[in-house]
C-alpha positions in Angstrom: -0.1 -0.1 -0.2 0.7 3.4 -1.1 1.7 6.1 2.1 -0.6 9.1 1.0 1.4 12.4 0.8 0.0 16.1 1.3 1.9 18.3 -0.9 1.5 21.0 0.8 2.8 19.5 3.8 5.9 18.2 2.1 6.4 21.7 0.4 6.5 23.6 4.2 9.0 20.6 5.3 11.2 21.5 2.8 11.4 25.2 3.1 11.9 24.4 6.9 15.0 22.4 5.5 15.8 25.7 2.8 16.0 28.0 5.5 17.8 26.2 8.7 20.7 25.6 5.7 20.8 29.4 5.5 20.8 30.2 8.7 23.4 27.8 9.4 25.9 29.3 7.1 24.8 32.7 8.0 25.8 31.7 11.6 29.4 29.9 9.9 29.9 33.9 8.3 29.0 36.4 10.8 28.0 34.6 14.5 30.8 35.6 16.0 31.6 35.8 19.6 31.8 39.1 21.6 35.5 38.7 22.5 36.8 38.2 18.7 35.3 40.9 17.7 36.5 42.8 20.8 39.7 41.4 19.1 38.9 42.4 16.4 38.9 45.8 16.8 41.7 46.3 18.9 44.0 44.8 16.6 43.1 47.2 13.9 42.8 50.1 16.1 47.0 48.9 17.0 47.6 48.7 13.8 46.3 51.8 12.3 48.4 53.8 15.9 51.2 52.0 14.6 51.1 53.5 11.1 49.9 56.5 11.8 53.3 56.8 14.5 55.8 56.1 11.2 54.5 58.6 9.4 57.3 60.6 7.5 54.8 64.2 7.4 51.4 65.6 7.4 
């Protein structure tokens, strides 16, 4: 005997899986901890200060 499939439910389930896939990709790209963000910010500031301190003229 075959299984009856509700197309509306199947479509919604497929959409849920797709949304979760996109969310996982976004978490990997943009999900950083506060400490990581502060570390990057401080290292950029340190590099900028170092470059500004070593300029020859204004």
